[in-house]
Structure formats: C-alpha cells, structure tokens
C-alpha positions in Angstrom: 127.7 112.9 57.6 127.3 109.5 59.1 127.2 110.8 62.7 124.5 113.4 61.7 122.4 110.6 60.2 122.7 108.5 63.3 121.5 111.5 65.4 118.6 112.0 63.1 117.6 108.4 63.4 117.9 108.4 67.2 115.7 111.6 67.4 113.1 110.0 65.2 113.1 106.8 67.2 112.6 108.8 70.5 109.7 110.7 68.9 108.1 107.4 67.8 108.5 106.0 71.3 106.7 109.0 72.8 103.8 109.0 70.3 100.4 107.8 71.4 99.8 104.1 70.6 96.5 104.0 68.7 96.4 100.2 69.0 96.9 100.3 72.8 94.0 101.6 74.8 95.0 103.5 78.0 92.2 101.7 79.9 93.1 98.3 81.2 89.7 96.8 80.6 89.6 98.1 77.0 93.1 96.7 76.6 92.0 93.3 77.7 89.2 93.3 75.2 91.6 94.4 72.5 93.6 91.2 73.1 90.5 89.0 73.1 89.8 88.7 76.8 86.4 89.4 78.3 87.1 90.0 82.0 84.9 88.6 84.7 83.5 91.0 87.3 86.4 90.6 89.8 88.9 90.8 86.9 87.4 94.2 85.9 87.8 95.4 89.5 91.4 94.3 89.5 92.2 95.9 86.2 90.7 99.2 87.3 92.4 99.1 90.7 95.2 101.5 91.6 96.3 99.6 94.7 100.1 99.1 95.0 99.8 95.9 97.1 97.4 93.2 95.9 96.8 89.6 96.9 94.9 87.2 94.7 93.7 84.1 96.5 92.1 82.4 93.5 91.0 78.9 92.4 92.8 77.0 89.7 91.9 78.1 86.2 90.2 81.3 87.4 92.3 83.6 85.2 94.7 85.1 87.6 97.8 84.6 85.5 96.0 86.0 82.5 95.3 89.2 84.4 98.9 89.4 85.4 99.9 89.1 81.8 97.5 91.9 80.8 98.9 94.2 83.5 102.5 93.4 82.5 102.2 94.1 78.8 100.0 97.2 79.3 102.6 98.8 81.6 105.5 97.9 79.3 103.8 99.3 76.2 102.4 102.6 77.6 105.1 103.5 80.2 108.6 103.7 78.7 111.6 102.3 80.6 109.3 100.2 82.8 110.8 97.1 84.5 108.3 94.3 85.0 109.5 91.1 86.8 107.5 87.8 86.8 108.5 85.4 89.5 107.4 81.8 90.0 108.6 78.8 92.0 110.0 77.1 88.9 111.3 78.2 85.5 108.4 76.3 83.8 105.8 78.3 85.6 107.5 81.6 84.9 107.8 80.7 81.3 104.2 79.8 81.1 103.1 83.1 82.4 105.4 85.0 80.0 104.0 83.0 77.1 100.7 84.6 77.8 102.4 88.0 77.6 104.0 87.0 74.3 100.7 85.8 72.8 99.0 89.1 73.7 102.0 91.1 72.2 101.6 89.0 69.0 97.8 89.7 68.8 98.4 93.4 69.0 100.8 93.2 66.1 103.9 94.2 68.1 102.9 97.9 68.4 106.4 98.7 69.8 109.2 96.7 68.3 111.3 94.5 70.4 115.1 95.1 70.6 115.5 91.7 72.4 113.0 88.8 72.4 113.7 85.7 74.4 111.7 82.7 75.7 111.8 84.2 79.2 111.8 87.9 78.5 111.5 90.9 76.1 113.1 94.3 75.9 111.1 96.8 73.8 112.5 99.8 71.9 110.9 102.1 74.4 113.3 100.6 76.9 110.7 98.7 78.9 111.6 95.2 80.0 109.6 92.2 81.0 111.7 89.4 82.6 110.4 86.0 83.8 112.5 84.3 86.5 112.4 81.2 88.6 111.5 82.5 92.1 114.6 82.1 94.2 116.3 84.8 96.2 119.5 84.4 94.2 117.9 85.0 90.8 116.5 88.4 91.6 119.4 90.0 93.5 120.7 91.7 90.4 117.5 93.7 89.7 116.4 96.9 91.3 113.7 99.6 90.8 110.9 97.3 89.6 107.8 99.1 88.5 105.6 96.0 88.6 106.5 92.8 90.5 104.4 89.7 90.0 104.8 86.6 92.2 102.9 83.6 90.7 102.0 80.6 92.9 103.1 82.8 95.8 102.1 80.2 98.4 104.8 77.9 97.1 107.8 80.3 96.8 110.5 80.5 99.5 109.9 83.1 102.2 113.4 84.4 101.5 112.2 85.5 98.0 109.5 87.7 99.5 111.9 89.4 101.9 114.4 89.9 99.1 111.9 91.5 96.6 110.3 94.0 98.9 113.3 96.4 98.9 113.2 96.5 95.1 110.0 98.6 95.4 111.4 101.1 97.9 112.6 103.7 95.5 110.4 103.0 92.4 107.2 102.9 94.4 106.3 100.0 92.2 103.3 97.7 92.4 103.5 94.2 94.0 100.9 91.6 93.0 101.1 88.1 94.7 98.7 85.4 93.4 98.2 81.8 94.3 96.0 79.0 95.3 96.5 78.3 99.0 99.1 75.7 100.1 98.6 75.2 103.8 98.6 77.5 106.7 102.2 78.5 106.3 104.5 80.9 104.5 104.3 84.6 103.7 101.3 84.3 101.4 99.2 82.8 104.1 100.6 85.3 106.7 99.9 88.3 104.6 96.5 87.1 103.6 95.6 86.4 107.2 97.2 89.3 109.0 99.0 91.6 106.6 98.3 95.3 106.4 97.9 97.5 103.4 96.8 94.8 101.0 93.9 94.8 98.6 92.5 91.3 98.6 90.6 89.2 96.0 89.2 85.8 96.8 87.8 83.9 93.8 86.6 80.3 94.4 85.8 78.1 91.4 82.1 78.6 91.8 82.6 82.3 90.8 84.4 81.4 87.5 81.8 81.0 84.7 84.2 78.9 82.6 84.4 76.0 85.1 81.3 73.8 84.8 79.6 72.5 87.9 79.8 69.0 86.7 83.6 69.2 86.5 83.8 70.6 90.0 81.7 67.7 91.3 84.0 65.2 89.6 87.0 67.0 91.1 85.4 66.9 94.6 84.9 63.1 94.3 88.4 62.5 92.9 90.5 64.8 95.0 88.8 64.5 98.4 87.8 67.4 100.7 91.4 68.5 101.6 92.7 69.0 98.1 89.4 70.2 96.7 89.0 72.8 99.4 92.5 74.1 98.8 92.6 74.0 94.9 89.0 75.2 94.2 87.5 76.8 97.3 90.5 79.1 98.3 90.7 77.6 101.8 94.0 77.5 103.7 94.1 74.0 105.1 96.3 72.5 107.7 99.4 70.9 106.2 98.6 67.2 105.6 101.3 66.0 108.0 100.1 68.1 110.9 99.3 66.1 114.0 96.7 68.5 115.5 94.3 70.7 113.6 94.9 74.4 114.0 91.3 74.9 115.2 91.8 72.3 118.0 95.0 74.0 119.1 93.3 77.4 119.1 90.4 76.1 121.2 92.9 74.6 123.7 94.4 78.0 124.4 92.8 80.4 126.9 94.0 83.7 128.3 91.8 83.1 131.4 94.0 80.2 132.7 97.0 81.1 134.7 100.2 79.5 133.4 101.8 76.7 135.6 105.2 78.2 135.1 106.3 81.8 134.8 108.1 83.1 131.7 111.9 83.4 131.6 114.6 81.2 133.2 
C-alpha cells in the first residue's frame, strides 16, 4: 500500500512538473516585465536572441547581470533538468548575481518549488539547477553538460577557466554568455571581442543607459581620469597601466614593407 502511494505521488509530481506555468511567460521580454524589469532596447535584443555565443561589453551599472539573471531563471523554470552555471572571478561576485536570480524567483512566488535552496544555488523540483561558483578552473571541473553558462566580469577571470568551460558545451549544445567591462588589452575576453569568430556582440557604453545621469558621468570623468573612465564607462579596451609603449605606437612601428635585418630561424 505504501509503495503504491509513493508511485502515485511521484506520477502526480511529474505531471505537475510538465504542466504549463501560467505565471511564467514563454517570451523572455514578457518574463522580464513579469519580474518588474523594463528592458532597454539592447536588453530586448539580447532577450530575444537565439545566439549560442554572446559577448557583452558593457558599462558599469548597465544591467548586464540583471539580464543574465533573467535568462538563468527563465531557462530553469521552463526547461526541466536544465543546468545553469554562473561563474565570476570571486565568490562575492557570483553570489551577488545569484541573489538577483533569487529575488526574481521570490517575486514570481516560487512557481516551481525548490528541493534545495542555498546561498549560492538552487535545485528545483523539475530537476533544473542553478549554481553560482567562483571562477577558477578547479571549481568547475566536476560539472558537465551545461545548458547555459554565464561568465561575469569575464575580462578578469583566468584564461584557464575559459578553456576549461568550453568543452562543457560540446555535448549539450548549451549557450555561453560572457559579460564584462574591459580590463586592458589582454585575456580571452579581449581576444574574443577583437578577433573571435561566431560571437554575437553587444557594446553598451554608459551614455546609452537611461538610468545613469549625465551629471554623474561628468563627475566620474573628473574623478577617475581618462584611463579608468574610458574603461569603466565607455567600453574601451585600454593599454594596461604598466605598459611602457602604447599599443598604437607599437602597431605604427611595424611595417610589412621593410625587409627584416635577420632571417627567421637559427
């Protein structure tokens, strides 16, 4: 009798997991509105995009992590057994992004119950998981088959992390979204933004964010100076601040028309 009751409960749970969620719109933009977010124009484009590889080169406070949270929760709720990984250079940053996911989940009234709910992750009763991890190569080795992989502050994560996560998408065909403000002309985020193939790119300087007042930007320009302001608010990849010669000067000094003094090889 007990085993029969258990089977009935399991069958009911599976049917409930498969039922349409009236509180969760299938459209990403409608979903964002449902949790109280009114997307900017570029955010609407991102939410409606089907690209599997996306780079977000965005100003501080432009809303890139909010969009990542929307995509994460929407996938977890509507596609059972999804694995969503949120990576960032430090635990604090990963936790901050996951807190946005948790807040949206609360606003929706927990449409799918959580079997496990932690400060850095959640596992829903439809078997979907969202895990937030500090972005080091060692922390992600135990995961495979990610359906959505988000790398926050991608310009500041170790290159080894990027090379370790790419194979996780090989079988699942999952989506990779790397987002950051620039941090010098170095690292995989700069390289993929400059020369990478197969990426959909979004560049969002602070002047395109209606929530950032012009007077604030002018104060920041005066306070930070041109190097930091260009990087933090204008989406520009600047030379690293300890570089002796500017990249532009080095490029101008190179010419294919001049014959080398020495041949290649030994």
